[in-house]
C-alpha positions as a Python dict, from the first residue, in 0.01 Angstrom:
ca = {
    (1, 'M'): (0, 0, 0),
    (2, 'M'): (-341, 161, -3),
    (3, 'I'): (-638, -25, -142),
    (4, 'D'): (-924, 177, -285),
    (5, 'E'): (-1248, 65, -133),
    (6, 'K'): (-1548, 105, -357),
    (7, 'P'): (-1881, 173, -189),
    (8, 'A'): (-2125, -117, -174),
    (9, 'P'): (-2352, -132, -482),
    (10, 'D'): (-2659, -80, -269),
    (11, 'A'): (-2515, 206, -61),
    (12, 'G'): (-2694, 468, -270),
    (13, 'L'): (-3022, 276, -249),
    (14, 'R'): (-2990, 249, 129),
    (15, 'R'): (-2935, 625, 148),
    (16, 'V'): (-3247, 692, -59),
    (17, 'I'): (-3454, 462, 162),
    (18, 'R'): (-3316, 623, 479),
    (19, 'D'): (-3393, 974, 353),
    (20, 'N'): (-3749, 875, 264),
    (21, 'V'): (-3805, 715, 603),
    (22, 'M'): (-3682, 1035, 772),
    (23, 'T'): (-3913, 1243, 553),
    (24, 'V'): (-4216, 1033, 647),
    (25, 'L'): (-4118, 1048, 1015),
    (26, 'F'): (-4072, 1424, 1040),
    (27, 'E'): (-4331, 1540, 788),
    (28, 'V'): (-4612, 1290, 857),
    (29, 'V'): (-4573, 1087, 1176),
    (30, 'V'): (-4446, 1361, 1411),
    (31, 'P'): (-4702, 1626, 1303),
    (32, 'M'): (-4988, 1375, 1327),
    (33, 'A'): (-4874, 1253, 1671),
    (34, 'L'): (-4842, 1615, 1784),
    (35, 'F'): (-5190, 1698, 1656),
    (36, 'Y'): (-5361, 1414, 1841),
    (37, 'G'): (-5147, 1467, 2150),
    (38, 'L'): (-5249, 1833, 2166),
    (39, 'R'): (-5613, 1751, 2098),
    (40, 'G'): (-5601, 1498, 2380),
    (41, 'A'): (-5464, 1773, 2605),
    (42, 'G'): (-5758, 1997, 2517),
    (43, 'V'): (-5587, 2225, 2264),
    (44, 'S'): (-5817, 2367, 1994),
    (45, 'Q'): (-5828, 2213, 1647),
    (46, 'W'): (-5679, 2526, 1488),
    (47, 'W'): (-5372, 2539, 1713),
    (48, 'A'): (-5321, 2162, 1696),
    (49, 'L'): (-5321, 2177, 1316),
    (50, 'M'): (-5091, 2481, 1310),
    (51, 'A'): (-4848, 2310, 1550),
    (52, 'G'): (-4817, 2022, 1303),
    (53, 'V'): (-4729, 2270, 1029),
    (54, 'L'): (-4469, 2452, 1237),
    (55, 'V'): (-4297, 2138, 1367),
    (56, 'A'): (-4237, 2010, 1012),
    (57, 'T'): (-4078, 2333, 892),
    (58, 'P'): (-3730, 2297, 1053),
    (59, 'Y'): (-3675, 1953, 896),
    (60, 'V'): (-3770, 2077, 549),
    (61, 'V'): (-3537, 2375, 580),
    (62, 'W'): (-3259, 2150, 709),
    (63, 'T'): (-3288, 1912, 412),
    (64, 'I'): (-3263, 2206, 170),
    (65, 'V'): (-2954, 2343, 349),
    (66, 'R'): (-2795, 1998, 364),
    (67, 'N'): (-2855, 1920, -3),
    (68, 'R'): (-2788, 2280, -112),
    (69, 'R'): (-3077, 2263, -352),
    (70, 'V'): (-3456, 2263, -360),
    (71, 'D'): (-3568, 1934, -514),
    (72, 'L'): (-3923, 1849, -621),
    (73, 'I'): (-4024, 1694, -290),
    (74, 'A'): (-3888, 1986, -91),
    (75, 'L'): (-4063, 2229, -327),
    (76, 'V'): (-4398, 2056, -280),
    (77, 'T'): (-4353, 2042, 98),
    (78, 'L'): (-4258, 2408, 114),
    (79, 'S'): (-4559, 2506, -93),
    (80, 'V'): (-4786, 2312, 144),
    (81, 'L'): (-4629, 2473, 452),
    (82, 'V'): (-4650, 2824, 306),
    (83, 'L'): (-5012, 2766, 201),
    (84, 'S'): (-5096, 2643, 551),
    (85, 'V'): (-4940, 2944, 722),
    (86, 'V'): (-5109, 3191, 485),
    (87, 'L'): (-5448, 3025, 530),
    (88, 'G'): (-5392, 3013, 905),
    (89, 'L'): (-5328, 3387, 916),
    (90, 'L'): (-5631, 3462, 701),
    (91, 'S'): (-5879, 3249, 892),
    (92, 'D'): (-5922, 3094, 1234),
    (93, 'D'): (-6142, 2818, 1091),
    (94, 'P'): (-5965, 2480, 1138),
    (95, 'R'): (-6137, 2351, 825),
    (96, 'T'): (-5944, 2611, 627),
    (97, 'L'): (-5613, 2482, 764),
    (98, 'A'): (-5715, 2129, 668),
    (99, 'I'): (-5733, 2241, 303),
    (100, 'R'): (-5359, 2177, 284),
    (101, 'E'): (-5439, 1804, 285),
    (102, 'G'): (-5642, 1853, -30),
    (103, 'W'): (-5364, 2064, -182),
    (104, 'T'): (-5113, 1783, -133),
    (105, 'A'): (-5349, 1530, -285),
    (106, 'A'): (-5422, 1761, -578),
    (107, 'L'): (-5051, 1780, -658),
    (108, 'G'): (-5034, 1401, -644),
    (109, 'G'): (-5329, 1384, -880),
    (110, 'L'): (-5161, 1621, -1124),
    (111, 'F'): (-4852, 1403, -1111),
    (112, 'G'): (-5066, 1096, -1181),
    (113, 'A'): (-5233, 1272, -1474),
    (114, 'W'): (-4891, 1362, -1613),
    (115, 'M'): (-4784, 998, -1588),
    (116, 'L'): (-5091, 894, -1786),
    (117, 'V'): (-5007, 1150, -2054),
    (118, 'T'): (-4654, 1010, -2088),
    (119, 'V'): (-4802, 667, -2165),
    (120, 'V'): (-4942, 794, -2496),
    (121, 'I'): (-4709, 1086, -2568),
    (122, 'G'): (-4334, 1036, -2576),
    (123, 'R'): (-4184, 783, -2336),
    (124, 'P'): (-4351, 664, -2015),
    (125, 'A'): (-4245, 826, -1688),
    (126, 'Q'): (-4132, 494, -1543),
    (127, 'L'): (-3854, 478, -1801),
    (128, 'T'): (-3704, 794, -1649),
    (129, 'F'): (-3761, 684, -1290),
    (130, 'G'): (-3634, 334, -1361),
    (131, 'R'): (-3316, 467, -1513),
    (132, 'A'): (-3253, 681, -1204),
    (133, 'I'): (-3297, 374, -982),
    (134, 'A'): (-3075, 166, -1210),
    (135, 'E'): (-2801, 428, -1185),
    (136, 'I'): (-2815, 410, -806),
    (137, 'K'): (-2797, 30, -813),
    (138, 'R'): (-2573, -35, -1115),
    (139, 'G'): (-2396, 288, -1202),
    (140, 'A'): (-2420, 493, -1521),
    (141, 'E'): (-2327, 209, -1758),
    (142, 'G'): (-2578, -30, -1605),
    (143, 'A'): (-2850, 233, -1621),
    (144, 'A'): (-2775, 305, -1986),
    (145, 'A'): (-2790, -65, -2070),
    (146, 'W'): (-3125, -99, -1891),
    (147, 'A'): (-3275, 204, -2067),
    (148, 'A'): (-3142, 87, -2405),
    (149, 'R'): (-3389, -204, -2393),
    (150, 'W'): (-3657, 49, -2486),
    (151, 'D'): (-3524, 61, -2842),
    (152, 'T'): (-3502, -315, -2895),
    (153, 'D'): (-3754, -492, -2670),
    (154, 'A'): (-4127, -456, -2746),
    (155, 'R'): (-4219, -646, -2428),
    (156, 'F'): (-4012, -401, -2224),
    (157, 'R'): (-4191, -103, -2383),
    (158, 'R'): (-4534, -256, -2322),
    (159, 'G'): (-4450, -339, -1962),
    (160, 'L'): (-4328, 11, -1881),
    (161, 'R'): (-4641, 163, -2035),
    (162, 'I'): (-4866, -62, -1827),
    (163, 'D'): (-4669, 8, -1509),
    (164, 'T'): (-4679, 384, -1570),
    (165, 'A'): (-5052, 376, -1650),
    (166, 'V'): (-5134, 191, -1328),
    (167, 'W'): (-4931, 434, -1117),
    (168, 'G'): (-5089, 733, -1288),
    (169, 'A'): (-5446, 602, -1260),
    (170, 'V'): (-5410, 510, -892),
    (171, 'L'): (-5251, 844, -797),
    (172, 'L'): (-5525, 1032, -981),
    (173, 'A'): (-5803, 825, -821),
    (174, 'H'): (-5645, 871, -478),
    (175, 'A'): (-5635, 1248, -527),
    (176, 'V'): (-6009, 1256, -595),
    (177, 'A'): (-6086, 1034, -296),
    (178, 'H'): (-5852, 1234, -73),
    (179, 'V'): (-6014, 1569, -150),
    (180, 'V'): (-6359, 1420, -87),
    (181, 'L'): (-6245, 1288, 253),
    (182, 'V'): (-6095, 1625, 351),
    (183, 'Y'): (-6424, 1806, 290),
    (184, 'T'): (-6656, 1544, 441),
    (185, 'L'): (-6476, 1396, 744),
    (186, 'P'): (-6487, 1550, 1092),
    (187, 'I'): (-6176, 1764, 1133),
    (188, 'D'): (-6031, 1546, 1410),
    (189, 'L'): (-6039, 1244, 1178),
    (190, 'I'): (-5894, 1403, 865),
    (191, 'S'): (-5526, 1355, 949),
    (192, 'L'): (-5566, 996, 1069),
    (193, 'V'): (-5798, 870, 796),
    (194, 'T'): (-5624, 1039, 503),
    (195, 'T'): (-5283, 919, 625),
    (196, 'L'): (-5406, 561, 662),
    (197, 'V'): (-5568, 575, 318),
    (198, 'W'): (-5248, 715, 165),
    (199, 'F'): (-5018, 454, 316),
    (200, 'G'): (-5263, 173, 245),
    (201, 'M'): (-5290, 279, -119),
    (202, 'L'): (-4915, 324, -149),
    (203, 'A'): (-4841, -15, 9),
    (204, 'C'): (-5078, -191, -233),
    (205, 'L'): (-4938, 2, -529),
    (206, 'I'): (-4576, -76, -439),
    (207, 'A'): (-4659, -444, -378),
    (208, 'W'): (-4822, -463, -721),
    (209, 'H'): (-4531, -274, -878),
    (210, 'V'): (-4270, -510, -732),
    (211, 'W'): (-4469, -814, -845),
    (212, 'Y'): (-4528, -676, -1194),
    (213, 'I'): (-4177, -561, -1275),
    (214, 'R'): (-4048, -906, -1182),
    (215, 'K'): (-4317, -1076, -1386),
    (216, 'A'): (-4253, -852, -1687),
    (217, 'D'): (-3872, -851, -1643),
    (218, 'L'): (-3852, -475, -1591),
    (219, 'E'): (-3625, -462, -1285),
    (220, 'A'): (-3380, -176, -1304),
}
């Protein structure tokens, strides 16, 4: 007799975490390590920056082929890579190649601004994101039950608006700070400093988010 084995409830969540770790590794850590390794070996700033762009390209293409679709993250990454190559062909100034850092931050800022808009118009973005997470953790029925609280629980609505507003405001503020750093830091420090600022901001934001959703009973 065969027994159907259902996947563990957190299997989908583990897959999402694994995919994000791989993305950070191949699109952030490896290019940055390559940049500083090449600079340490005496390679020019321009070629060290371009090498970081080129080494990230195969992973992005592979994720698109594997998933058979271009999702939002892949689309943003591709736009950054294409922008970097075009700028690299148009100019041999390493500062021009570093503009891609500002481009990435600008997209994050636009996303943050959109989140702020959803707080006052329609339903907050975190309701959509939370439902997607709930579906991974609980399945379609569990996600529907979680999202249904929006219609009956005023505390739930207020909590999601606050959570969305904080995410939007922090992402927008980070975008402004990031662009300022890109245009004021020495080129050799841009990658290191902006990456540290990004991960530091993200770690603080996630820590606050985890604390707040538990406090406000918003866990998906």
